[in-house]
Structures are given as structure tokens and as C-alpha cells.
C-alpha positions as CSV (number, residue, x, y, z in Angstrom):
1,X,-41.8,-1.8,4.0
2,X,-39.2,-4.5,3.2
3,X,-41.1,-5.6,0.1
4,X,-41.3,-2.1,-1.2
5,X,-37.6,-1.6,-0.5
6,X,-36.7,-4.8,-2.3
7,X,-38.9,-3.9,-5.3
8,X,-37.2,-0.5,-5.4
9,X,-33.7,-2.1,-5.4
10,X,-34.7,-4.5,-8.2
11,X,-36.2,-1.6,-10.2
12,X,-33.0,0.4,-9.9
13,X,-30.8,-2.6,-10.9
14,X,-33.0,-3.4,-13.9
15,X,-32.9,0.2,-15.0
16,X,-29.1,0.4,-14.6
17,X,-28.7,-2.8,-16.7
18,X,-31.0,-1.4,-19.3
19,X,-28.9,1.7,-19.6
20,X,-25.7,-0.2,-19.9
21,X,-27.1,-2.6,-22.5
22,X,-28.5,0.2,-24.5
23,X,-32.2,-0.9,-24.3
24,X,-35.1,1.4,-24.9
25,X,-37.2,2.8,-22.1
26,X,-40.8,1.6,-22.8
27,X,-42.3,4.6,-21.0
28,X,-40.8,7.1,-23.4
29,X,-42.6,8.3,-26.6
30,X,-39.4,9.4,-28.3
31,X,-38.5,7.6,-31.5
32,X,-35.7,5.0,-31.2
33,X,-33.1,6.8,-33.2
34,X,-33.6,10.2,-31.5
35,X,-33.7,8.5,-28.0
36,X,-30.5,6.6,-28.7
37,X,-28.8,9.9,-29.8
38,X,-30.0,11.6,-26.6
39,X,-28.8,8.7,-24.5
40,X,-25.4,9.0,-26.2
41,X,-25.2,12.7,-25.5
42,X,-26.2,12.4,-21.8
43,X,-23.9,9.4,-21.5
44,X,-21.0,11.4,-22.8
45,X,-21.9,14.4,-20.6
46,X,-22.0,12.1,-17.5
47,X,-18.6,10.6,-18.3
48,X,-17.1,14.1,-18.8
49,X,-18.6,15.3,-15.5
50,X,-17.5,12.2,-13.6
51,X,-13.9,12.4,-14.9
52,X,-13.6,16.1,-14.1
53,X,-11.4,16.9,-11.2
54,X,-13.4,19.9,-9.9
55,X,-16.5,17.8,-9.0
56,X,-15.9,16.7,-5.4
57,X,-16.9,13.0,-5.0
58,X,-16.3,10.1,-2.6
59,X,-16.7,6.4,-2.5
60,X,-19.3,4.6,-0.3
61,X,-21.1,1.2,0.0
62,X,-24.5,1.0,-1.6
63,X,-26.3,-2.4,-1.5
64,X,-23.0,-4.2,-0.8
65,X,-21.4,-2.4,-3.8
66,X,-18.8,0.4,-3.8
67,X,-20.1,3.4,-5.7
68,X,-18.8,6.9,-6.4
69,X,-21.2,9.6,-5.3
70,X,-21.4,13.4,-5.0
71,X,-23.6,15.9,-3.2
72,X,-26.4,17.9,-5.0
73,X,-25.1,21.3,-4.0
74,X,-21.6,20.4,-5.4
75,X,-23.2,19.4,-8.7
76,X,-25.0,22.8,-9.0
77,X,-21.9,24.8,-8.2
78,X,-19.8,22.7,-10.5
79,X,-22.1,23.4,-13.5
80,X,-22.2,27.1,-12.5
81,X,-18.4,27.2,-12.7
82,X,-18.1,25.1,-15.8
83,X,-20.9,26.1,-18.2
84,X,-18.9,25.0,-21.2
85,X,-19.7,21.3,-20.4
86,X,-23.3,22.0,-21.2
87,X,-22.4,22.3,-24.9
88,X,-22.1,18.5,-25.0
89,X,-25.9,18.3,-24.6
90,X,-26.4,20.2,-27.9
91,X,-30.2,21.1,-27.9
92,X,-30.4,20.8,-24.1
93,X,-27.5,23.0,-23.3
94,X,-29.7,25.8,-22.0
95,X,-31.2,23.7,-19.3
96,X,-30.7,24.5,-15.6
97,X,-28.6,22.2,-13.3
98,X,-31.8,20.8,-11.7
99,X,-33.3,19.8,-15.1
100,X,-30.0,18.2,-16.3
101,X,-29.8,16.2,-13.1
102,X,-33.4,15.1,-13.4
103,X,-32.7,14.0,-17.0
104,X,-29.7,11.9,-15.8
105,X,-32.0,10.4,-13.1
106,X,-34.6,9.5,-15.7
107,X,-32.0,7.9,-17.9
108,X,-30.7,6.0,-14.9
109,X,-27.2,7.4,-15.2
110,X,-27.6,8.7,-11.6
111,X,-29.4,7.3,-8.6
112,X,-30.4,9.4,-5.7
113,X,-29.3,8.0,-2.4
114,X,-29.7,8.7,1.3
115,X,-27.5,8.1,4.3
116,X,-28.1,5.0,6.3
117,X,-27.3,6.5,9.7
118,X,-29.6,9.4,10.2
119,X,-28.9,10.1,13.9
120,X,-25.9,11.9,15.4
121,X,-23.5,9.5,16.9
122,X,-22.4,9.9,20.6
123,X,-19.6,12.4,20.9
124,X,-20.4,14.1,17.5
125,X,-22.1,17.4,17.0
126,X,-23.5,16.8,13.5
127,X,-24.0,14.1,10.9
128,X,-21.1,13.1,8.7
129,X,-20.5,15.2,5.6
130,X,-19.6,12.2,3.5
131,X,-21.3,9.0,4.8
132,X,-19.7,5.7,4.2
133,X,-22.9,3.7,3.8
134,X,-25.8,4.7,1.5
135,X,-29.3,3.4,0.5
136,X,-31.7,4.1,-2.3
137,X,-33.9,7.1,-1.8
138,X,-37.6,6.5,-2.6
139,X,-38.1,9.6,-4.7
140,X,-35.7,9.9,-7.6
141,X,-35.8,13.7,-7.9
142,X,-32.9,16.1,-7.7
143,X,-32.4,18.1,-4.6
144,X,-29.6,20.2,-3.2
145,X,-30.5,19.8,0.5
146,X,-28.6,16.8,2.0
147,X,-29.0,14.8,-1.1
148,X,-26.4,12.3,-2.5
149,X,-26.3,11.0,-6.1
150,X,-24.3,7.9,-7.2
151,X,-23.2,7.1,-10.7
152,X,-24.8,3.9,-12.0
153,X,-22.6,3.3,-15.0
154,X,-19.2,1.6,-15.1
155,X,-16.3,4.1,-15.4
156,X,-14.0,3.5,-18.3
157,X,-10.5,2.4,-17.3
158,X,-7.8,4.7,-18.7
159,X,-4.9,3.3,-20.6
160,X,-2.3,3.9,-17.9
161,X,-4.3,1.8,-15.4
162,X,-4.3,-1.1,-17.9
163,X,-0.6,-0.8,-18.4
164,X,0.0,-0.5,-14.6
165,X,-2.1,-3.7,-14.0
166,X,0.2,-5.5,-16.5
167,X,3.5,-4.3,-15.2
168,X,2.6,-4.6,-11.5
169,X,3.3,-8.4,-11.4
170,X,6.5,-7.9,-13.3
171,X,7.6,-5.3,-10.8
172,X,6.7,-7.6,-7.9
173,X,8.8,-10.4,-9.5
174,X,11.7,-8.0,-10.0
175,X,11.6,-7.0,-6.4
176,X,11.7,-10.6,-5.3
177,X,14.7,-11.3,-7.5
178,X,16.7,-8.4,-6.0
179,X,19.2,-10.7,-4.1
180,X,20.4,-12.2,-7.4
181,X,21.0,-8.9,-9.2
182,X,24.6,-8.0,-10.2
183,X,26.5,-5.9,-7.6
184,X,26.3,-2.7,-9.7
185,X,22.5,-2.9,-10.1
186,X,22.1,-3.5,-6.4
187,X,24.2,-0.4,-5.6
188,X,22.2,1.7,-8.1
189,X,18.8,0.6,-6.8
190,X,19.8,1.0,-3.2
191,X,21.1,4.5,-3.5
192,X,18.2,5.6,-5.8
193,X,15.7,4.4,-3.2
194,X,17.6,5.9,-0.4
195,X,17.8,9.2,-2.2
196,X,14.1,9.3,-3.0
197,X,13.3,8.5,0.7
198,X,15.6,11.1,2.0
199,X,14.1,13.7,-0.4
200,X,10.5,12.9,0.8
201,X,11.5,13.0,4.5
202,X,13.4,16.3,4.0
203,X,10.4,17.8,2.1
204,X,8.0,16.8,4.9
205,X,10.3,18.2,7.6
206,X,10.9,21.5,5.8
207,X,7.1,22.1,5.2
208,X,6.3,21.2,8.8
209,X,9.0,23.6,10.0
210,X,7.8,26.4,7.8
211,X,4.2,25.8,9.0
212,X,5.2,25.8,12.7
213,X,7.3,28.9,12.4
214,X,4.6,30.9,10.5
215,X,1.9,29.6,12.8
216,X,3.8,30.7,16.0
217,X,5.2,34.0,14.7
218,X,2.5,35.3,12.4
219,X,-0.5,33.1,13.3
220,X,-1.1,31.9,9.8
221,X,-1.5,28.4,8.5
222,X,0.7,28.0,5.4
223,X,1.3,24.5,4.0
224,X,3.6,24.4,1.0
225,X,2.9,21.4,-1.3
226,X,-0.6,21.2,0.3
227,X,-1.6,18.0,-1.6
228,X,1.6,16.0,-1.1
229,X,-0.1,13.6,1.3
230,X,-3.5,13.6,-0.4
231,X,-4.8,10.2,-1.4
232,X,-7.2,11.2,-4.1
233,X,-5.2,14.0,-5.7
234,X,-4.1,13.8,-9.3
235,X,-0.4,13.9,-10.3
236,X,-0.6,17.6,-11.2
237,X,-2.3,18.5,-8.0
238,X,0.1,16.4,-6.0
239,X,3.1,18.6,-6.8
240,X,1.3,21.9,-6.6
241,X,3.7,24.2,-4.7
242,X,1.6,27.3,-3.8
243,X,-0.8,26.8,-0.8
244,X,-4.4,27.8,-0.6
245,X,-5.4,31.0,1.1
246,X,-6.0,30.6,4.9
247,X,-9.7,31.2,5.4
248,X,-9.8,30.1,9.0
249,X,-9.9,32.3,12.1
250,X,-6.5,33.5,13.4
251,X,-5.4,31.5,16.5
252,X,-5.2,33.2,19.9
253,X,-1.9,34.3,21.2
254,X,-2.2,31.9,24.2
255,X,-2.5,29.0,21.8
256,X,0.6,30.2,19.8
257,X,2.5,30.7,23.0
258,X,1.6,27.2,24.2
259,X,2.8,25.6,21.0
260,X,6.0,27.7,21.1
261,X,6.8,26.4,24.6
262,X,6.1,22.8,23.5
263,X,8.4,23.2,20.5
264,X,11.2,24.5,22.6
265,X,10.8,21.7,25.1
266,X,10.9,19.1,22.3
267,X,14.0,20.6,20.8
268,X,15.8,20.6,24.2
269,X,14.7,17.0,24.9
270,X,16.0,15.8,21.6
271,X,19.3,17.7,22.1
272,X,19.8,16.2,25.6
273,X,19.2,12.6,24.4
274,X,21.1,13.0,21.2
275,X,23.6,10.2,20.6
276,X,27.3,11.0,21.1
277,X,30.0,10.5,18.5
278,X,30.9,6.9,19.7
279,X,27.2,5.8,19.6
280,X,26.8,7.4,16.1
281,X,29.9,5.5,14.9
282,X,28.5,2.2,16.2
283,X,25.1,2.8,14.6
284,X,26.8,3.7,11.3
285,X,29.0,0.6,11.4
286,X,26.0,-1.6,12.2
287,X,24.0,-0.1,9.3
288,X,27.0,-0.4,7.0
289,X,27.3,-4.1,7.9
290,X,23.7,-4.7,7.1
291,X,23.9,-3.0,3.8
292,X,27.1,-4.9,2.9
293,X,25.4,-8.2,3.8
294,X,22.5,-7.3,1.4
295,X,24.7,-6.1,-1.4
296,X,27.3,-9.0,-1.2
297,X,24.8,-11.8,-0.9
298,X,24.8,-14.3,-3.8
299,X,23.5,-17.9,-4.2
300,X,27.1,-19.1,-4.5
301,X,28.0,-17.7,-1.1
302,X,24.8,-19.1,0.4
303,X,25.6,-22.6,-0.9
304,X,29.2,-22.4,0.4
305,X,27.9,-21.3,3.8
306,X,25.5,-24.3,3.9
307,X,28.4,-26.7,3.0
308,X,30.5,-25.3,5.8
309,X,27.7,-26.0,8.3
310,X,27.4,-29.6,7.3
311,X,29.1,-32.1,9.7
312,X,32.2,-33.9,8.4
313,X,31.5,-37.6,7.9
314,X,34.5,-40.0,7.8
315,X,34.2,-43.3,6.0
316,X,35.2,-46.4,8.1
317,X,37.2,-47.9,5.2
318,X,39.2,-44.6,4.8
319,X,39.7,-44.6,8.6
320,X,41.2,-48.1,8.6
321,X,43.4,-47.2,5.6
322,X,44.7,-44.2,7.4
323,X,45.4,-46.3,10.5
324,X,47.3,-48.9,8.4
325,X,49.3,-46.1,6.7
326,X,50.1,-44.7,10.1
327,X,51.4,-48.1,11.2
328,X,53.7,-48.3,8.2
329,X,55.1,-44.8,8.9
330,X,58.4,-45.0,10.7
331,X,59.2,-42.7,13.6
332,X,62.1,-41.2,11.6
333,X,59.7,-39.8,9.0
334,X,58.3,-37.5,11.5
335,X,54.8,-38.7,12.5
336,X,52.6,-35.9,13.8
337,X,51.6,-36.0,17.5
338,X,47.9,-36.3,16.6
339,X,48.6,-39.5,14.5
340,X,50.4,-41.0,17.5
341,X,47.5,-40.3,19.8
342,X,45.1,-41.8,17.4
343,X,47.3,-44.9,17.0
344,X,47.6,-45.3,20.8
345,X,43.8,-45.1,21.1
346,X,43.3,-47.7,18.4
347,X,45.7,-50.1,20.0
348,X,44.0,-49.6,23.4
349,X,40.6,-50.3,21.8
350,X,41.9,-53.5,20.0
351,X,43.4,-54.8,23.3
352,X,40.1,-54.3,25.1
353,X,38.2,-56.1,22.3
354,X,40.6,-59.0,22.5
355,X,40.3,-59.2,26.3
356,X,36.5,-59.2,26.1
357,X,36.6,-62.0,23.5
358,X,38.9,-64.1,25.7
359,X,36.6,-63.5,28.7
360,X,33.6,-64.6,26.7
361,X,35.4,-67.8,25.6
362,X,36.4,-68.6,29.2
363,X,32.8,-68.2,30.4
364,X,31.5,-70.5,27.7
365,X,34.2,-73.1,28.5
366,X,33.3,-73.0,32.3
367,X,29.6,-73.3,31.5
368,X,30.3,-76.3,29.3
369,X,32.3,-78.0,32.1
């Protein structure tokens, strides 16, 4: 079984490489020019179908490689809703969805896959609709029943992705150099980012409030901007305002009453623990200080702060010169009290040194005797 599985994987890889390199299928009796034209037509059809937003697809791991795949029933319904795409196939535009899919499988533009985990996990009622790990299915024949099909060709990268990959390092470097921007640029960037963030949070709060109110009062699930948090939505779908029709069952009145009580308790709890005016003023002052520190920072201020933290080092020669100048200063000239204290300490130190030297000479003289 392992050998047959390995041979199947090698065969699929060789066939995929052959399609990408434009080589001829030795098992086909079609002339080279006609076969190349058919391959170009099906290749174009596959690219159009893959780039279309109405074909639901996901990403999974197949043989340690991430692939994009779809379900057989979704492919059939997609071609039923978009028959104009069949015109790309020219002479084969009258074929059914099953025949088109089998042609794509024969040309190795698709590969039929199967889920790796075929048993229901503990705590689950059914298998996953979109499995995360796939394996090659032995029979490469189209089917709608629990069948998955992965694209085997490399998807063309659009121009905006290429430009984004070029500007992304530049944007990262610009973000890192934000502390050295001019003050006006800092203010502009700061308030722009704060405005966008406030707009997003306000939008999410309003849509959640509307959903909760309609769910409790009318028992309907209405999400305005339904795709605002979707990860795989296009830019046009991301800002679609009108929600989809609620096709789920209406919730029971007990469930709606329970959520209404929970909402009232949460509102009362937040109101009880809301900060007072003094606390709000402290928080606002603290945030303002942090923002001012960020906006007013500059390398010059950083260097001056580092110089202020350095310990003051006094040269010994300069210290002796200062002591000699202090000796020459007369009391009438107004010597500061600190200078008098330093002079007294110096005289005391010199007297102690002289006394120690005399004691050492006396000891040496006694030893000599």
C-alpha cells in the first residue's frame, strides 16, 4: 500500500510538472498543435474559474504543500449559475460540469483529493466540512459526493501584490523611523491613526448594538456590514452594507429573554464601576503625558538626557589650581562659604599627611638606633 501510494504521488507530481512545462501527453492521439490549443483553452478556463469570487474554496495541506481546493458540488452549482464561462472552451462549451471537470483532471489542472481524517472526532457530530489536511484520491474521476479537488497549477500573482511586496519593507522602515519625524508629521500620523481606530471601533459597536436590539425585540439576526471581519473577502465585499437574509430558525422567547436580562445586568455593572470625574481626569492626563513624550522626542533631547546622567569628573590639576586661587583670595573679596569649607578640609588633610610623614621618619630613626 505504501509503494502504490508513493507511485501515485510521483505520478501526480510528474503530470503537474508536465502541464506547467507545456509538454505533450504521450497517451493522447490528438495532434500537437490542436492539443496545445486545447490545453491553452482549458488553462484559461481554469484560471478564470479559480479567480472567480463565487467559487467557494479553502486552503489545506496536501503532501506537505499548501493547496487551494473546492468541493465537487460547489463546482457544479458554480457552472450552473455562471454558464457564460463555458464560452472560453469554444467547441467544448456545451459539455456538462462533470465532463468539464473530468477534462481538467485528465489535463492535470485538477487533482481529486480525499480527507485524511475519516472518523468523527470526540465531541463532534459530523466530519469537518472543510478539512485542513488532504491526500491524493486513487481514482481521478469527478464526483459531487464528499469529493475535493485541488488546483495543481501556480496561480498568477496580480500586479497589486507585486507592488505591495515592494512597498512593504519601505513601510516597515518608515514606521521604525517615526521617532525622528518632524513634529507636524507626528501629529498628522497620530491623529489619522487614532481617527481610523475610533471609526472601526465605533462601527463594530454600532453593528453589535443593532444586532442585539433586533435579536431581542424582533428575534431576527441582522448584521450590517456582514463581511467587515471576514478574512478572505474582497475589498468590494468587505464594505458591503446590506446584510444577507436571515434563513435560520427564529430563536425562542426564553432565549431572547435570557439575553435581555444579561444585557441589562452588563449595562448596570458597567455603570456602577464607571470611573468618576477625578479618575477620568487622571487617566486623560496620563495619556496626554505619554502622547507628549512620543511627539516631543528627538535625538537631540535623548543625547542631552544622556549627558545629564553622566557623573561629573574633576581633574586633579584643575582642583589644585582652584585651591591655589582660593588661597590667594582675600577675605575682603567675599569668599563663598563652600570655598572656606573646602579650604579647611584641604589644610586638615595636609596636616595629617605631614604628621604621618614625621611619624614614619621617627620610626625609621628609632629602628636605626
